[in-house]
N, C-alpha and C positions, 0 to 999 in steps of 0.2 A: 503493500499499500503506499502511497504516497507520503512522505511526511508533511509536516504542518507547512506552510507555504510561509517564505521567507518574509516576501516583502506585503504579505496580507496585512489590511489594516481594516480592524473593526470599528464600529462606534453602536452605541446606547443609548439613546434617548429614552427620555423619563418626563412626561409633560402632565401639569397638574391641571383641570378643568374645572372651573365653578360647577357646581351642580346642574344648574341651569341648561348648562350646554353640554350634557352630558349625552343627548342624544345625539346632536351636532358630530360629537366625538367619535359616538359609535358609528355614524354613517361614515365618516372618514376612512374607516378601517375597509370598506368597500372603494370608496372614491380613491383612495391613494393607490389602489393595486395596480390599476392599469398604467399610472405616472410611473411607478417604481420599476416596472419591467421598462420602461423605456428609458430610463436612468442610463447616462454613459458611467461607465467603471464600476457599476456594482453587480456583486456578482451572485448576491442572495441577499433576500432581505424578508422579513417576517413583522408584519403588523401585530402587537399584541395587546390583549387585555392584561391586567393587572389584580393582583389580592396580596393582601395584608400579610400573609404569611403563619398567620397565628394559627392554622389547624391543617393547612394543605390540602382544604377542601374546597368543594364550588361556594359554600357559604362566608369565604375569605373575597370573595368577587369586589371590586373596588371601583365603581363607575367614573370615580374623579381622577384617574389616573390612566394613563395609556401610553404606549412604548413602541420605539421601533430599533429592532436589532437590524444591522448591516453591514455586510461584508464588501470591502471596495478592493481594487487592485490597486490603488494607490492613494495615499494620503490628500493627492491634491485632486481625485474625485470628489474624496468626501467634503474637500473645501469647497469645492463648486455649486456642491447640493447646498449649503447653506443659504445659495441666493435661488433656490429652486420656488416653485409654486406650493410645492408640499412644505417647506418648512414655513411660507407665508403664511397659508391656511391654517395650520396648525397654533402659531403666534397671534392668530385672531382668536382662537376659542381660547389657548391657554393664558393662567396667570403666572405661571412658574414651569421653568424648563431646566432640566440637568441631563448634561451627554457626559458619557464617560470614552475616552478612545484607547482602545486596546490593541495588543499584540498576543497572537494566539500561541501559547508555550505547549498545550496539549491536548488531545482532541481522540475521543474515541465514540464509535457507536455512529448513527445516521440521525438526521432529520427530512423528514419525508423520502427517505432513499437516498440522500443528498450526506454528503460529508463536507459540511460549508466551511470548515475551518480547517480541513486538509485531516490526515490522520499520523498518530503518535506511530513514530517508527516500529513500536512494537505490535502495531495491530496485525492481526493477521499473521503472526509468527510463533503462535504457539502459547500465548501468555492468555490469563484465561477471559473469559467475555467482560464486559461492563457490569453485569449484575452479579458475577463473581466475586467481585473486590469492593473495597471499600467506596471505591468511586463508584457508585451508584446512584442515578438519577432518584434521590429521595428527598435530600436538602442540601447541603452545600459540602460535597465531598473532595477530596484530593487524590491525584495521582502523580506517579513520579515524572517529572520535567525531563525533555529529552536531554541528552549532553550537550552542554553550550545554549541552554535554552532557559537557565535559570534567570529570573530575576532579580535586581540589585538587591541586596540585603534590605531590611526594613521599608520598603517600597511596599504598596498596596498590589493585591491580586483579586481577580475574579474568578468566581466558579459560576458556571452555567449548566443546569441540567435540564433535560427535556425528556420526556416520555409521552407516548400514546399509549392508555391504559387499555387492556384487553377488557374490552364489554363486560365479560362476565365476571371478572373480579377484580372490578373499579369499588365497588361498596367494600370489598375485602379490603383494598388496598387504603380508604379513606377512615377506616377504622383502625388501621395500622398507624397511621402516621402523627395522630396529634401528639406522641409524646417525643417524636424527632422535631416538631416543631417549636414546642417548650424547651426544649435543648437547646434548639438554636438559637433563639432569643436570649439565652442567658450563655451563650459561648464569649469565652473571652477573645478579644481583638476582631469581634465581628462589627464592621463599620454601618454597613447597610444590608438589608436583605428585603427582596418582595416576591412574591409569586408570580408566574407569567403563565401565558398560554394564549395559543391560539383561539380557544373557545370555551366557557367556562366548564364544560363538562366533558370529560374524555382527554383533555392534554393537561399533563401536570408538568410543571418546570418550576425553577428556581433561579436568582439572579441575585448573587451573594457577593458584597464587598468586603475583605479582610485586610487587617492592618500588617501582614504578610504572610509568606508562604506557612511559617513556621506555625501561626495560629490558625490557620486552613486545616495543616495536616492533623493538629493537636485534636480539633473537634471530629475531623474524619475519623481518626482511628482511636481516640479515646472515649469518644462519647459513646455512652453503653446503650441509649435508645437507638441513635442511629445504626449503629452496629447491629443491632438486634433484628433490625428490619432489612439490614444488606444482608445477614444471614438466612433470612426467610424468603428473599427474593427467587430464588431458583427453582425452591419448591413450590412457593405460591403462584409463579408465573404471570404477575401482575401486569407485565409491561410489552404491549405487542411491538414498539419500536423504542430504543433508547439511545442517549447521548450524554456524555459529559465532556465538558471543555474548560481550560482553566488559562487565564490569560495574565498578562502583565499590563499594569496601568501605566498608559503613556501621558495623559492629561485628563483632567476634570474640570468641568464648565457648567457654573449655575449652581441652581441649589435644590435640594429635595428637603421640605418644611422649614425652609427658610436657611439651611447650612448645606455647606458642601463636604460630602461623605470623607473625602479625601484632603482637606484643606492642611495644608501645612506638613502634608506626608510626601509630597511628590518631587519637591526642591525643583532644579532645573529641567525635569524629564518631560514635564508638561508641554505639549507640541503645537495643538492645533485650537485657534480659538473660534469660539462660537456666537450665534446669536441667541440669546434666550427668547426673545420676542422681537417682530420688528418693530420700527417706527413708522410715524404718517407719511414719511417721506417714500419709505418702500410702499405703503398702502398705493400712494398715488404713483408707483412706478418707478420714484426716486431712487438713488444710488446714494444714501446718507449712510457713510462707514465709519467705525471707529479707527484708531490707528492702525489697528490688524487688517483694515480692511472684510472685516464682517459686519454685518447689520449692528445697527445700534438696538439696545433695547428699548422695549417699549412695554406697559401694560396693557392687560386685555380689553379692559374696560375702556380703553381711549379706542378700542377698536371696534363697538360692538355693532356700530353701524354696516360694518364691512364682511362680517362672517360668511364662509361657504358653506 
């Protein structure tokens, strides 16, 4: 299998939308798909609903937060996307945006039959399948980084998990995972976590940010509830498809609930400025930019009249 792609650049956007605009945000899940398919340099993308992660069940669904996971062939393609109609449309709806820029370190498994982040060099070489290891897509697991692909010490890492649940096993899974969710919330070194999924039922995923690789591994290998669920996975056959990926954090822009989860932890590695929300000049087709060339911030309330 191919190694994790050296030049691949991944972004994860998270928008907060006022409750009164939740229906418009849901509509964007359909409206933006054709635009994304036509976006230059975009090799894989998923528009995602989110959840609080309190139980890892459909009851966690959060209609006020929506996400976009995007895989780019170059950082320049991601930068150009900041000026797109998709970003402007979300800016008109959202009152907060956070984006994290990522480099894949480790990836195992498939997402809709694809390997969007490449594959770890060990995949397909006799190593156990994902569900036989502690990096099963239950909460926020860990895996061994490929040689030479370890992030700098004391810098944040991201764990992303995604599974398509076997329909007849979903109820058993949902009963099994609340203890893992509770354990995750109390984990040392966890900076941020959210449930993610293409749909509220049948698709289970997490996106978590950790202080460093050591904190992620400590949770994955020492968490009793997490380890117990991982051990049950081969027997229970909860997943019809599963993927785990781990990333180095390159940059963090904007806020979630008023704070940047990676604030003060990245030093000089942050790399790509972003527009949190666009301004009135952009609404009118203007090119108001900050010193980095990204669209300048604005509040969503100033744009109520222009929502798509």
